[in-house]
NUZA-155873 format. One record per residue (C-alpha): residue in three letters; residue number from 0; x, y, z; chain. Coordinates in Angstrom, 3 decimals. Example, Ala and Ser with C-alpha at 12.3 -4.5 7.8 and 13.67 -1.06 7.14 Angstrom:
BEGIN
> Ala, 0, 12.300, -4.500, 7.800, A .
> Ser, 1, 13.670, -1.060, 7.140, A .
//
This chain:
BEGIN
> Met, 0, 2.142, -10.430, -34.245, A .
> Ile, 1, -0.205, -7.712, -35.443, A .
> Leu, 2, -2.350, -6.733, -32.436, A .
> Arg, 3, -5.529, -4.935, -33.481, A .
> Gly, 4, -7.447, -3.036, -30.828, A .
> Asn, 5, -9.084, 0.328, -30.416, A .
> Ser, 6, -7.133, 3.193, -28.908, A .
> Gly, 7, -7.401, 2.960, -25.121, A .
> Ala, 8, -8.203, -0.758, -25.071, A .
> Gly, 9, -4.994, -1.425, -23.133, A .
> Lys, 10, -2.864, -3.129, -25.787, A .
> Thr, 11, 0.464, -1.673, -24.694, A .
> Thr, 12, -0.392, -2.002, -21.004, A .
> Phe, 13, -1.218, -5.668, -21.528, A .
> Leu, 14, 2.016, -6.334, -23.390, A .
> His, 15, 4.139, -4.648, -20.729, A .
> Thr, 16, 2.539, -6.659, -17.910, A .
> Leu, 17, 2.992, -10.092, -19.472, A .
> Gly, 18, 5.843, -10.749, -17.056, A .
> Leu, 19, 3.336, -10.642, -14.193, A .
> Tyr, 20, 1.539, -13.692, -15.579, A .
> Arg, 21, 4.188, -15.755, -17.362, A .
> Glu, 22, 7.598, -16.744, -16.028, A .
> Asn, 23, 10.745, -15.832, -17.969, A .
> Val, 24, 8.870, -13.374, -20.187, A .
> Ser, 25, 10.169, -9.862, -20.675, A .
> Thr, 26, 8.833, -6.918, -22.686, A .
> Ile, 27, 10.866, -4.116, -24.232, A .
> Ser, 28, 9.958, -1.292, -26.605, A .
> Ile, 29, 11.259, 0.222, -29.790, A .
> Ala, 30, 10.287, 3.848, -29.247, A .
> Gly, 31, 8.606, 5.812, -31.996, A .
> Gly, 32, 11.704, 7.828, -32.824, A .
> Glu, 33, 14.037, 4.814, -33.066, A .
> Asp, 34, 15.060, 3.238, -36.372, A .
> Val, 35, 13.619, -0.285, -36.402, A .
> Pro, 36, 16.208, -1.958, -38.702, A .
> Asn, 37, 19.124, -0.468, -36.748, A .
> Phe, 38, 17.631, -1.530, -33.413, A .
> Leu, 39, 17.043, -5.121, -34.514, A .
> Arg, 40, 20.443, -5.379, -36.165, A .
> Asp, 41, 22.182, -4.606, -32.869, A .
> His, 42, 19.811, -6.434, -30.511, A .
> Asn, 43, 20.266, -9.887, -28.994, A .
> Thr, 44, 17.438, -11.622, -27.186, A .
> Pro, 45, 18.723, -13.034, -23.853, A .
> Asn, 46, 18.932, -16.835, -23.860, A .
> Thr, 47, 17.689, -16.860, -20.257, A .
> Leu, 48, 14.208, -15.860, -21.402, A .
> Ser, 49, 11.590, -18.198, -22.782, A .
> Ile, 50, 10.376, -15.258, -24.835, A .
> Glu, 51, 11.142, -11.576, -25.237, A .
> Val, 52, 8.309, -9.420, -26.507, A .
> Ile, 53, 9.464, -6.432, -28.545, A .
> Val, 54, 6.769, -3.792, -28.952, A .
> Leu, 55, 6.753, -1.261, -31.787, A .
> Glu, 56, 5.555, 1.810, -29.890, A .
> Glu, 57, 3.856, 4.898, -31.338, A .
> Arg, 58, 3.248, 3.322, -34.735, A .
> Glu, 59, -0.493, 2.722, -34.514, A .
> Ala, 60, -1.632, 5.276, -37.128, A .
> Ala, 61, -1.862, 4.278, -40.770, A .
> Leu, 62, -1.474, 7.571, -42.621, A .
> Ser, 63, 1.933, 8.575, -41.289, A .
> Phe, 64, 3.911, 5.733, -42.909, A .
> Thr, 65, 4.722, 5.050, -46.550, A .
> Asp, 66, 4.720, 1.522, -47.956, A .
> Glu, 67, 8.494, 1.816, -48.311, A .
> Glu, 68, 8.876, 2.471, -44.582, A .
> Leu, 69, 6.569, -0.389, -43.662, A .
> Glu, 70, 8.386, -2.745, -46.032, A .
> Ser, 71, 11.823, -1.848, -44.607, A .
> Trp, 72, 10.607, -2.504, -41.063, A .
> Leu, 73, 8.922, -5.779, -41.974, A .
> His, 74, 12.028, -6.985, -43.819, A .
> Ala, 75, 14.109, -6.188, -40.727, A .
> Ile, 76, 11.627, -8.013, -38.476, A .
> Asn, 77, 11.516, -11.015, -40.807, A .
> Gly, 78, 15.293, -11.284, -40.823, A .
> Phe, 79, 15.596, -10.817, -37.076, A .
> Ile, 80, 13.101, -13.487, -35.980, A .
> Arg, 81, 14.657, -16.030, -38.369, A .
> Ser, 82, 18.128, -15.416, -36.911, A .
> Asp, 83, 19.744, -16.911, -33.784, A .
> Arg, 84, 19.593, -13.459, -32.171, A .
> Gly, 85, 15.814, -13.408, -32.401, A .
> Lys, 86, 14.887, -17.058, -32.022, A .
> Asn, 87, 13.260, -16.380, -28.609, A .
> Ala, 88, 11.641, -13.118, -29.657, A .
> Met, 89, 8.162, -12.048, -30.645, A .
> Val, 90, 7.801, -8.669, -32.314, A .
> Val, 91, 4.382, -7.118, -31.732, A .
> Trp, 92, 2.931, -4.283, -33.790, A .
> Pro, 93, -0.098, -2.744, -32.052, A .
> Cys, 94, -2.473, -0.953, -34.399, A .
> Asn, 95, -5.789, 0.779, -33.869, A .
> Ser, 96, -7.193, 0.904, -37.409, A .
> Asp, 97, -8.236, -1.692, -39.963, A .
> Lys, 98, -6.503, 0.315, -42.647, A .
> Leu, 99, -3.078, -0.117, -41.075, A .
> Lys, 100, -3.813, -3.720, -40.142, A .
> Asp, 101, -4.758, -4.604, -43.756, A .
> Arg, 102, -1.629, -2.917, -45.132, A .
> Leu, 103, 0.594, -4.775, -42.663, A .
> Val, 104, -1.058, -8.119, -43.397, A .
> Ser, 105, -0.713, -7.667, -47.155, A .
> Leu, 106, 2.951, -6.633, -46.972, A .
> Ser, 107, 3.783, -9.385, -44.448, A .
> Arg, 108, 2.372, -12.069, -46.697, A .
> Thr, 109, 4.468, -10.779, -49.583, A .
> Ile, 110, 7.669, -10.560, -47.528, A .
> Gly, 111, 7.506, -13.587, -45.231, A .
> Gly, 112, 4.446, -15.565, -46.165, A .
> Arg, 113, 2.211, -16.965, -43.468, A .
> Ser, 114, 5.212, -17.858, -41.270, A .
> Leu, 115, 6.004, -14.200, -40.600, A .
> Leu, 116, 2.608, -13.540, -39.015, A .
> Gly, 117, 2.440, -16.862, -37.235, A .
> Ser, 118, -1.338, -16.790, -37.093, A .
> Lys, 119, -3.934, -18.209, -39.420, A .
> Asp, 120, -6.121, -15.196, -38.620, A .
> Asp, 121, -3.399, -12.795, -39.795, A .
> Ala, 122, -4.003, -10.377, -36.896, A .
> Ile, 123, -4.971, -10.879, -33.276, A .
> Ser, 124, -8.014, -8.991, -32.066, A .
> Phe, 125, -7.626, -7.296, -28.691, A .
> Pro, 126, -10.953, -6.043, -27.286, A .
> Gly, 127, -9.543, -5.132, -23.886, A .
> Pro, 128, -11.201, -5.896, -20.543, A .
> Ser, 129, -14.982, -6.222, -20.444, A .
> Lys, 130, -17.059, -3.468, -18.875, A .
> Asn, 131, -18.056, -5.608, -15.922, A .
> Thr, 132, -14.422, -5.445, -14.749, A .
> Tyr, 133, -14.104, -1.643, -14.945, A .
> Thr, 134, -15.073, -1.054, -11.302, A .
> Glu, 135, -12.452, -3.494, -10.055, A .
> Ile, 136, -9.854, -1.967, -12.371, A .
> Ala, 137, -10.680, 1.511, -11.072, A .
> Ser, 138, -10.549, 0.375, -7.441, A .
> Arg, 139, -7.222, -1.392, -7.820, A .
> Thr, 140, -5.624, 1.385, -9.877, A .
> Leu, 141, -6.633, 4.145, -7.460, A .
> Ala, 142, -5.541, 2.048, -4.485, A .
> Val, 143, -2.102, 1.280, -5.929, A .
> Leu, 144, -1.421, 4.890, -6.885, A .
> Asn, 145, -2.834, 6.430, -3.698, A .
> Gln, 146, -1.635, 4.308, -0.769, A .
> Gly, 147, -4.681, 2.063, -0.678, A .
> Ala, 148, -7.364, 4.729, -1.134, A .
> Gly, 149, -10.859, 3.481, -1.923, A .
> Leu, 150, -13.422, 4.893, -4.329, A .
> Ser, 151, -15.160, 6.779, -1.518, A .
> Asp, 152, -11.912, 8.619, -0.744, A .
> Phe, 153, -12.381, 10.369, -4.088, A .
> Gly, 154, -16.068, 11.066, -3.617, A .
> Leu, 155, -17.137, 8.272, -5.966, A .
> Thr, 156, -20.209, 6.094, -5.563, A .
> Ala, 157, -21.098, 2.833, -7.283, A .
> Glu, 158, -23.614, 4.802, -9.358, A .
> Asn, 159, -20.844, 7.155, -10.537, A .
> Ile, 160, -18.725, 4.216, -11.666, A .
> Asp, 161, -21.587, 2.446, -13.424, A .
> Ser, 162, -22.536, 5.616, -15.284, A .
> Leu, 163, -18.978, 6.248, -16.471, A .
> Ala, 164, -18.513, 2.613, -17.495, A .
> Ala, 165, -21.743, 2.581, -19.496, A .
> Lys, 166, -20.673, 5.380, -21.803, A .
> Ala, 167, -16.991, 4.414, -22.186, A .
> Asn, 168, -15.878, 2.532, -25.294, A .
> Thr, 169, -12.576, 1.342, -23.808, A .
> Val, 170, -10.952, 1.037, -20.411, A .
> Gly, 171, -8.694, 3.951, -21.397, A .
> Asp, 172, -11.714, 6.149, -22.022, A .
> Phe, 173, -13.186, 4.990, -18.712, A .
> Leu, 174, -10.071, 5.852, -16.695, A .
> Gly, 175, -9.843, 9.225, -18.435, A .
> Asp, 176, -13.465, 9.999, -17.585, A .
> Leu, 177, -12.844, 8.795, -14.033, A .
> Arg, 178, -9.900, 11.166, -13.660, A .
> Asp, 179, -12.017, 14.082, -14.921, A .
> Ala, 180, -14.819, 13.210, -12.488, A .
> Ile, 181, -12.404, 13.094, -9.539, A .
> Ile, 182, -10.838, 16.433, -10.464, A .
> Glu, 183, -14.272, 18.030, -10.804, A .
> Lys, 184, -15.363, 16.743, -7.395, A .
> Gln, 185, -12.171, 17.894, -5.700, A .
> Gln, 186, -12.417, 21.330, -7.305, A .
> Thr, 187, -15.965, 21.634, -5.987, A .
> Val, 188, -14.723, 21.190, -2.421, A .
> Ser, 189, -11.628, 23.330, -2.965, A .
> Ser, 190, -13.782, 26.209, -4.220, A .
> Leu, 191, -15.462, 26.271, -0.800, A .
> Leu, 192, -12.055, 26.794, 0.843, A .
> Glu, 193, -11.112, 30.017, -0.898, A .
> Lys, 194, -9.955, 31.861, 2.229, A .
> Glu, 195, -8.065, 28.971, 3.805, A .
> His, 196, -7.127, 25.514, 2.563, A .
> Pro, 197, -5.706, 23.802, 5.639, A .
> Asn, 198, -4.633, 20.296, 6.412, A .
> Val, 199, -6.807, 18.713, 9.114, A .
> Trp, 200, -5.036, 16.299, 11.437, A .
> Val, 201, -6.326, 14.408, 14.460, A .
> Val, 202, -3.646, 13.734, 17.104, A .
> Val, 203, -4.492, 10.890, 19.490, A .
> Ile, 204, -2.942, 10.833, 22.986, A .
> Ala, 205, -4.131, 8.101, 25.357, A .
> Gly, 206, -2.790, 6.161, 28.326, A .
> Asn, 207, -3.033, 2.789, 26.574, A .
> Glu, 208, -0.721, 3.952, 23.726, A .
> Pro, 209, -3.159, 3.269, 20.825, A .
> Asp, 210, -0.575, 3.452, 18.049, A .
> Gly, 211, -1.850, 0.161, 16.651, A .
> Glu, 212, -5.426, 1.428, 16.690, A .
> Val, 213, -4.363, 4.563, 14.837, A .
> Ala, 214, -2.472, 2.486, 12.267, A .
> Gly, 215, -5.612, 0.420, 11.743, A .
> Leu, 216, -7.544, 3.536, 10.716, A .
> Thr, 217, -4.948, 5.017, 8.379, A .
> Arg, 218, -3.254, 4.016, 5.148, A .
> Gly, 219, 0.337, 4.166, 3.989, A .
> Asn, 220, 3.263, 6.040, 5.479, A .
> Leu, 221, 1.426, 9.360, 5.140, A .
> Ser, 222, -1.026, 8.463, 7.944, A .
> Leu, 223, -3.995, 9.425, 5.752, A .
> Val, 224, -7.431, 8.493, 7.075, A .
> Asp, 225, -8.910, 5.318, 5.635, A .
> Met, 226, -12.594, 6.098, 5.168, A .
> Asp, 227, -13.660, 2.482, 4.703, A .
> Arg, 228, -12.015, 1.481, 7.991, A .
> Leu, 229, -13.436, 4.484, 9.807, A .
> Met, 230, -16.936, 3.548, 8.683, A .
> Thr, 231, -16.628, -0.103, 9.633, A .
> Ser, 232, -14.951, 0.538, 12.991, A .
> Thr, 233, -17.929, 2.137, 14.673, A .
> Glu, 234, -21.622, 1.480, 15.113, A .
> Ala, 235, -22.287, 4.540, 17.285, A .
> Asn, 236, -25.633, 6.231, 16.782, A .
> Ile, 237, -23.969, 9.641, 16.470, A .
> Val, 238, -22.363, 8.675, 13.161, A .
> Gln, 239, -25.117, 6.585, 11.590, A .
> Asp, 240, -26.207, 9.459, 9.349, A .
> Leu, 241, -22.592, 10.067, 8.335, A .
> Lys, 242, -22.244, 6.448, 7.254, A .
> Lys, 243, -24.847, 7.170, 4.580, A .
> Ile, 244, -22.517, 9.645, 2.854, A .
> Pro, 245, -19.081, 7.952, 2.899, A .
> Glu, 246, -18.220, 9.396, -0.506, A .
> Lys, 247, -18.772, 12.963, 0.763, A .
> Leu, 248, -16.662, 12.463, 3.859, A .
> Gly, 249, -14.034, 10.605, 1.858, A .
> Leu, 250, -13.761, 13.414, -0.679, A .
> Leu, 251, -13.604, 15.998, 2.103, A .
> Ala, 252, -10.876, 14.018, 3.890, A .
> Thr, 253, -8.858, 13.772, 0.678, A .
> Val, 254, -9.079, 17.485, -0.104, A .
> Leu, 255, -8.227, 18.377, 3.506, A .
> Asn, 256, -5.353, 15.876, 3.547, A .
> Ala, 257, -6.908, 14.446, 6.714, A .
> Lys, 258, -4.602, 12.353, 8.893, A .
> Ile, 259, -4.752, 10.548, 12.209, A .
> Leu, 260, -1.491, 10.678, 14.161, A .
> His, 261, -0.334, 9.193, 17.434, A .
> Leu, 262, 1.516, 11.160, 20.110, A .
> Pro, 263, 3.179, 8.877, 22.699, A .
> Val, 264, 2.409, 9.315, 26.377, A .
> Leu, 265, 6.017, 9.996, 27.389, A .
> Ala, 266, 6.420, 12.669, 24.709, A .
> Ala, 267, 3.179, 14.342, 25.794, A .
> Thr, 268, 3.979, 14.174, 29.506, A .
> Ala, 269, 7.533, 15.457, 29.071, A .
> Ser, 270, 6.278, 18.321, 26.875, A .
> Val, 271, 3.653, 19.379, 29.403, A .
> Arg, 272, 6.134, 19.194, 32.276, A .
> Ala, 273, 8.791, 21.235, 30.468, A .
> Phe, 274, 6.640, 23.820, 28.688, A .
> Ser, 275, 3.614, 24.437, 30.919, A .
> Asp, 276, 2.801, 28.042, 31.857, A .
> Asp, 277, 1.871, 29.273, 35.355, A .
> Arg, 278, -1.848, 28.689, 34.853, A .
> Leu, 279, -1.352, 25.117, 33.740, A .
> Gln, 280, 1.139, 24.439, 36.514, A .
> Asp, 281, -1.418, 25.480, 39.123, A .
> Lys, 282, -3.941, 23.037, 37.688, A .
> Leu, 283, -1.385, 20.249, 37.510, A .
> Lys, 284, -0.387, 20.812, 41.146, A .
> Lys, 285, -3.986, 20.265, 42.170, A .
> Glu, 286, -3.800, 16.860, 40.489, A .
> Asp, 287, -0.525, 16.146, 42.337, A .
> Phe, 288, 1.381, 16.016, 39.034, A .
> Ala, 289, 5.169, 16.190, 39.480, A .
> Leu, 290, 6.360, 19.351, 37.722, A .
> Ser, 291, 10.047, 18.567, 38.089, A .
> Pro, 292, 12.537, 17.786, 36.901, A .
> Lys, 293, 11.890, 19.822, 33.758, A .
> Lys, 294, 13.739, 18.293, 30.820, A .
> Pro, 295, 13.000, 20.285, 27.654, A .
> Glu, 296, 15.687, 18.405, 25.731, A .
> Glu, 297, 14.011, 15.101, 26.523, A .
> Ala, 298, 10.633, 16.471, 25.438, A .
> Thr, 299, 11.895, 17.831, 22.115, A .
> Asn, 300, 13.863, 14.654, 21.400, A .
> Arg, 301, 10.813, 12.467, 22.037, A .
> Leu, 302, 8.692, 14.677, 19.772, A .
> Gln, 303, 11.248, 14.535, 16.982, A .
> Gln, 304, 11.384, 10.732, 17.167, A .
> Cys, 305, 7.629, 10.034, 17.210, A .
> Glu, 306, 5.131, 9.664, 14.363, A .
> Leu, 307, 3.838, 13.235, 14.712, A .
> Gly, 308, 7.379, 14.606, 14.562, A .
> Ser, 309, 8.190, 12.482, 11.528, A .
> Ile, 310, 5.150, 13.779, 9.628, A .
> Leu, 311, 5.987, 17.388, 10.538, A .
> Gln, 312, 9.637, 16.995, 9.526, A .
> Leu, 313, 9.489, 14.676, 6.507, A .
> Gly, 314, 5.856, 14.662, 5.449, A .
> Lys, 315, 5.765, 10.904, 5.989, A .
> Gln, 316, 6.444, 8.292, 8.628, A .
> Lys, 317, 9.946, 7.007, 9.119, A .
> Thr, 318, 10.802, 3.683, 10.697, A .
> Leu, 319, 9.918, 4.087, 14.346, A .
> Val, 320, 11.588, 2.295, 17.232, A .
> Arg, 321, 9.042, 0.941, 19.682, A .
> Gly, 322, 9.873, 1.903, 23.244, A .
> Lys, 323, 9.473, -0.055, 26.431, A .
> Lys, 324, 6.037, -0.782, 27.800, A .
> Leu, 325, 4.752, 2.048, 29.957, A .
> Gly, 326, 5.168, 1.597, 33.681, A .
> Asp, 327, 2.412, 2.248, 36.182, A .
> Lys, 328, 4.042, 5.493, 37.309, A .
> Ser, 329, 4.136, 6.869, 33.754, A .
> Ile, 330, 0.497, 5.958, 33.168, A .
> Thr, 331, -0.561, 7.547, 36.455, A .
> Ser, 332, 1.267, 10.770, 35.565, A .
> Phe, 333, -0.342, 10.883, 32.157, A .
> Val, 334, -3.841, 10.315, 33.556, A .
> Lys, 335, -3.353, 13.463, 35.632, A .
> Val, 336, -2.452, 15.418, 32.483, A .
> Ala, 337, -5.420, 13.966, 30.600, A .
> Thr, 338, -7.715, 14.899, 33.497, A .
> Val, 339, -6.568, 18.512, 33.277, A .
> Ala, 340, -6.931, 18.427, 29.488, A .
> Gln, 341, -10.565, 17.417, 29.841, A .
> Gln, 342, -11.129, 20.553, 31.942, A .
> Asp, 343, -8.819, 22.993, 30.147, A .
> Asp, 344, -7.454, 21.518, 26.956, A .
> Ala, 345, -6.316, 24.918, 25.673, A .
> Ser, 346, -3.637, 25.210, 28.372, A .
> Val, 347, -2.380, 21.669, 27.805, A .
> Asn, 348, -2.402, 22.104, 24.031, A .
> Arg, 349, -0.461, 25.345, 24.394, A .
> Ala, 350, 2.287, 23.445, 26.203, A .
> Ile, 351, 2.410, 20.906, 23.368, A .
> Gly, 352, 2.585, 23.753, 20.842, A .
> Asn, 353, 5.504, 25.363, 22.671, A .
> Ala, 354, 7.281, 22.002, 22.774, A .
> Leu, 355, 6.786, 21.513, 19.016, A .
> Leu, 356, 8.099, 25.022, 18.453, A .
> Ser, 357, 11.158, 24.378, 20.615, A .
> Ala, 358, 11.816, 21.120, 18.752, A .
> Gly, 359, 11.890, 23.006, 15.442, A .
> Leu, 360, 8.986, 20.958, 14.114, A .
> Ile, 361, 6.717, 23.974, 13.510, A .
> Glu, 362, 7.225, 27.669, 12.816, A .
> Ser, 363, 4.226, 29.046, 14.720, A .
> Phe, 364, 1.002, 28.030, 16.425, A .
> Asn, 365, -2.216, 29.437, 17.842, A .
> Ile, 366, -4.795, 27.884, 20.145, A .
> Glu, 367, -8.581, 27.688, 19.629, A .
> Val, 368, -8.542, 29.215, 16.136, A .
> Pro, 369, -11.967, 29.634, 14.485, A .
> Leu, 370, -12.633, 28.584, 10.896, A .
> Ser, 371, -14.942, 31.112, 9.330, A .
> Gly, 372, -17.997, 29.600, 7.702, A .
> Ala, 373, -21.675, 28.823, 7.983, A .
> Tyr, 374, -20.984, 26.511, 10.928, A .
> Ser, 375, -18.758, 27.501, 13.836, A .
> Val, 376, -15.599, 25.406, 14.180, A .
> Arg, 377, -12.680, 26.101, 16.491, A .
> Ser, 378, -9.594, 24.008, 15.946, A .
> Asp, 379, -7.623, 23.021, 19.029, A .
> Met, 380, -4.466, 24.271, 17.366, A .
> Leu, 381, -3.454, 25.932, 14.104, A .
> Ile, 382, 0.188, 25.258, 13.268, A .
> Thr, 383, 2.386, 26.421, 10.403, A .
> Gly, 384, 5.571, 24.913, 9.009, A .
> Lys, 385, 7.098, 23.653, 5.807, A .
> Phe, 386, 3.976, 21.523, 5.394, A .
> Gly, 387, 1.887, 24.713, 5.139, A .
> Lys, 388, -0.963, 25.131, 7.599, A .
> Ala, 389, -2.544, 22.372, 9.636, A .
> Arg, 390, -5.541, 22.494, 11.921, A .
> Ile, 391, -4.868, 20.065, 14.762, A .
> Glu, 392, -7.584, 18.343, 16.774, A .
> Met, 393, -6.092, 16.960, 20.002, A .
> Met, 394, -7.863, 13.833, 21.234, A .
> Trp, 395, -6.907, 13.493, 24.913, A .
> Arg, 396, -8.109, 10.252, 26.522, A .
> Thr, 397, -7.079, 8.238, 29.544, A .
> Lys, 398, -7.848, 5.194, 27.407, A .
> Thr, 399, -9.260, 4.808, 23.904, A .
> Gly, 400, -9.916, 2.296, 21.137, A .
> Arg, 401, -10.501, 2.119, 17.423, A .
> Ala, 402, -14.244, 2.844, 17.587, A .
> Asp, 403, -13.714, 5.908, 19.771, A .
> Ile, 404, -11.036, 7.287, 17.442, A .
> Ala, 405, -13.256, 6.623, 14.421, A .
> Asn, 406, -16.207, 8.436, 16.048, A .
> Tyr, 407, -14.048, 11.409, 16.978, A .
> Thr, 408, -12.500, 11.713, 13.498, A .
> Leu, 409, -15.800, 11.362, 11.630, A .
> Lys, 410, -17.473, 14.010, 13.769, A .
> Lys, 411, -14.563, 16.390, 13.283, A .
> Leu, 412, -14.726, 15.901, 9.512, A .
> Glu, 413, -18.462, 16.504, 9.627, A .
> Asn, 414, -17.882, 19.781, 11.478, A .
> Tyr, 415, -15.398, 20.985, 8.879, A .
> Gly, 416, -17.745, 19.911, 6.098, A .
> Lys, 417, -20.564, 21.915, 7.675, A .
> Ala, 418, -18.312, 24.914, 8.221, A .
> Ile, 419, -17.538, 25.222, 4.503, A .
> Gly, 420, -21.068, 24.351, 3.411, A .
> Phe, 421, -20.198, 20.988, 1.846, A .
> Ile, 422, -22.270, 18.962, 4.303, A .
> Lys, 423, -25.720, 20.176, 5.299, A .
//
């Protein structure tokens, strides 16, 4: 088969995905540097396949081949497909010019007659996908390669996509232009972060253990924020204006590597009990919080085993073992910690920082660290480690849900966007 299509139309991609649509179909390649006659002489098509498609790669240009080379390859192909070794094979020659197509057709007719081409039209035209499918192709491609990210996560609007599609001749051109547009948008945001380019992570700690709610607002094992889910999870008035610029927030979240992470109640409570300073202990006593027994080993172990610890250690989630349901006593103890955090979160966050440090999950931390910019932002915690720098926003709640987490995260992203001058 001679497959004629413009460069970037998706000829090779189509051929190598045939197995997704037809059973017992496999596609292999003869690379540009391989000798075609030698390859076909030694190759046997598996009898288990209904058809094996053999693609001649990197041979789309007409001027680089002599007639003698083309003839030797076509003779080898003609002999192979007429043999028992190639009876279940189809050899496909993609080409992107009429000049090469006409030469191949003429030589094929001389060598094998009409039976060699197997088509009354001599060559099969491959226009590629139509433009009205480009948006879906872009959405699916970006999602597959980026843990389910949507167009807004790259700062793209429907108008951006339509404009790029209108001027593209092929889907390859479109995806290339799309890549350039994404890079340009990300560089625009990055240029506003010249002094510091931190990660921004929201850590949720609540008495109802909202790990499922957090998972519902993130994508993949990297715990990255899912902008589409954040936007659809809340109808609060405070974020209505933000919902008008999802592409800006999505781009900002991507550049800042924004995540939402869950810290279990028992890990938080054990960390506060074991690593609280004198000031925090006084406040906890007033809430009748039991300060003993202190078990730093238990605290560090729980931190290492939770989602936050996994991200700090490995950069991604590992398989987590779900613990027992919290008892009333554990919830009551945590509520006392959360009550103190609402009055003096710096002291509570400092205890968590010391616990993370003791567990070897971070190298250093500071509390209430300002981010210099046009808009004043103070992060609850700035931590450093093998992941670089991360600005942590600690969301302490006695109880929370998906809408509350979405509101909190969107407002924090807005603050960072204002601080660097990206959001007005």
